[in-house]
C-alpha positions in Angstrom: -4.2 -1.2 10.8 -6.5 -2.8 13.4 -7.5 -1.9 17.0 -6.4 1.2 18.8 -3.7 3.1 16.8 -0.3 3.2 18.5 1.6 6.4 18.3 5.3 6.8 19.1 6.5 10.3 20.1 10.3 10.8 19.6 11.5 14.1 21.1 14.3 15.0 23.5 12.1 17.6 25.2 10.3 15.6 27.9 7.7 18.3 28.3 6.8 18.1 24.6 6.4 14.3 24.9 4.1 14.7 27.8 2.1 17.5 26.1 1.5 15.3 23.1 0.5 12.4 25.3 -2.1 14.7 27.1 -3.3 16.2 23.8 -3.8 12.9 22.1 -4.6 10.7 25.1 -8.3 11.6 25.0 -8.5 10.5 21.4 -8.3 6.8 22.2 -4.7 6.4 21.0 -2.0 4.4 22.6 0.9 6.9 23.2 4.5 5.8 23.7 7.4 8.2 24.1 11.2 8.0 23.5 13.6 10.8 24.5 16.0 10.2 21.7 16.3 8.7 18.2 18.6 6.0 19.5 16.0 5.0 22.1 13.4 4.9 19.3 15.6 2.5 17.3 15.9 0.2 20.3 12.1 0.5 21.0 11.3 -0.5 17.4 13.3 -3.7 17.7 10.6 -5.2 20.0 7.5 -3.0 19.3 5.5 -1.6 16.5 3.6 1.6 16.0 1.2 3.0 13.4 2.4 6.6 13.5 5.6 8.3 14.6 5.7 12.0 15.7 9.4 12.7 15.2 11.3 15.8 16.3 13.9 17.0 13.8 16.5 18.5 16.1 18.0 15.9 18.5 21.5 15.2 19.7 23.7 12.3 18.4 21.1 11.1 15.8 18.7 13.6 14.4 15.2 13.2 13.0 16.4 12.9 9.4 18.7 10.0 10.3 15.9 8.2 12.2 13.4 8.9 9.3 15.9 7.2 6.9 16.2 4.3 9.3 12.4 3.9 9.6 11.7 4.2 5.9 14.3 1.4 5.3 13.4 -0.9 8.1 9.8 -0.2 8.9 8.2 1.2 5.7 4.7 0.6 7.1 5.2 3.3 9.8 3.8 6.7 8.9 6.0 9.6 10.1 5.1 13.2 10.9 8.2 15.4 11.3 8.0 18.1 14.0 10.4 21.0 14.6 10.7 24.2 16.4 12.9 25.6 13.6 10.6 25.2 10.6 11.8 26.2 7.2 10.8 25.5 3.6 14.2 23.7 3.1 13.7 21.2 6.0 10.0 20.7 5.1 11.0 19.7 1.5 13.8 17.5 2.7 11.5 15.7 5.2 8.9 15.0 2.5 11.5 13.9 0.0 12.8 11.4 2.6 9.4 9.9 3.1 7.7 11.8 5.9 3.9 12.0 5.5 3.7 15.5 7.0 5.7 18.3 8.6 4.5 20.2 11.6 6.0 23.3 13.2 6.2 23.7 16.9 4.5 25.0 18.9 1.2 23.8 17.5 -2.4 24.1 18.4 -4.3 21.1 19.9 -6.8 21.1 17.0 -4.0 21.2 14.4 -2.1 18.3 15.9 -5.3 16.2 16.1 -6.2 17.0 12.5 -2.7 16.1 11.2 -2.7 12.8 13.2 -6.2 11.8 12.1 -5.4 12.6 8.5 -2.2 10.5 8.7 -4.0 7.5 10.3 -6.9 7.7 7.8 -4.4 7.6 4.9 -2.6 4.7 6.5 -5.9 2.8 7.0 -6.9 3.4 3.3 -3.4 2.2 2.1 -3.8 -1.0 4.3 -7.3 -1.6 2.9 -6.0 -1.1 -0.7 -3.1 -3.4 -0.2 -5.4 -6.1 1.3 -7.7 -5.8 -1.6 -4.9 -6.0 -4.1 -3.5 -9.1 -2.3 -6.9 -10.8 -2.4 -7.4 -9.9 -6.0 -4.0 -11.3 -6.9 -4.7 -14.5 -5.0 -8.1 -14.8 -6.8 -6.5 -14.2 -10.2 -3.9 -16.9 -9.4 -6.5 -19.4 -8.5 -8.4 -18.7 -11.8 -5.2 -19.0 -13.8 -4.4 -22.4 -12.3 -7.9 -23.5 -12.9 -7.8 -22.3 -16.5 -4.4 -23.8 -17.2 -5.0 -27.2 -15.7 -8.7 -27.7 -16.0 -10.3 -30.3 -18.2 -12.7 -27.8 -19.8 -11.6 -25.9 -22.8 -11.6 -22.1 -22.4 -11.4 -19.8 -25.4 -11.6 -16.0 -25.1 -12.2 -13.7 -28.1 -12.7 -9.9 -28.2 -15.5 -8.0 -29.9 -13.6 -8.1 -33.2 -13.5 -11.9 -33.0 -9.8 -12.0 -32.5 -8.5 -14.7 -30.2 -7.2 -13.3 -26.9 -6.7 -16.5 -24.8 -7.1 -20.2 -24.9 -6.1 -22.7 -22.2 -4.0 -25.8 -23.1 -7.2 -28.0 -23.1 -8.8 -25.7 -25.8 -5.6 -25.6 -27.8 -5.5 -29.4 -27.9 -9.2 -29.5 -28.9 -8.4 -27.2 -31.8 -5.2 -29.1 -32.6 -3.2 -25.9 -32.2 0.3 -25.9 -30.6 0.5 -22.3 -29.3 -1.6 -19.4 -28.5 0.3 -17.2 -30.9 -0.6 -19.6 -33.7 -4.3 -19.4 -32.7 -4.2 -15.6 -32.7 -3.1 -15.4 -36.4 -5.7 -17.8 -37.7 -9.2 -16.5 -38.6 -11.7 -17.2 -35.9 -14.3 -18.3 -38.5 -12.0 -21.0 -39.9 -12.6 -23.3 -36.9 -16.4 -23.6 -37.4 -18.8 -25.0 -39.9 -21.1 -22.4 -41.5 -24.0 -23.6 -39.4 -22.1 -23.4 -36.2 -20.7 -20.0 -37.2 -24.2 -18.6 -37.7 -25.3 -19.8 -34.2 -22.2 -18.1 -32.7 -22.8 -14.9 -34.5 -26.3 -14.7 -33.2 -25.1 -15.4 -29.6 -22.3 -12.8 -29.9 -24.4 -10.1 -31.5 
């Protein structure tokens, strides 16, 4: 998530949409509104948002139906479910279906801001984590390719001197066909006594 967070408010009560717009407008968010779930589906075809504030009770297509659609088509959108008919059952159902949070209406200004900020903070942390994992995977893949195709022999052993890994170049140097074969052979058997003494000093 980069830049100004974009929030989509989906509620068939026009005054509620405008109230949320006013409450959050001063927080440097981009606020968009849709008066129905079907309008939100159409809006999402050409637009993206970071967070959706979604009313539960709406005609034709209710909040649960839209939540299912968003989780399936736009899993990166964080959803806070809102309702004027809060219950434990609907809260549990919303969270089971993938909502990040559940908010009863009417709500206080500070409560709305706190929930929104928490949701956006968590989204930012997830984005940073996913970016880090992607970069780590790419780095590991580059290392793997270098190790597998490099001209330098690489041999990895653990603290018990058991072979963990050797690249194809190293296997060829040791005249071993497979890594499994290397793993079952004693580490010491590949070295002269003099070389083994040097290695022991280096590895101690």
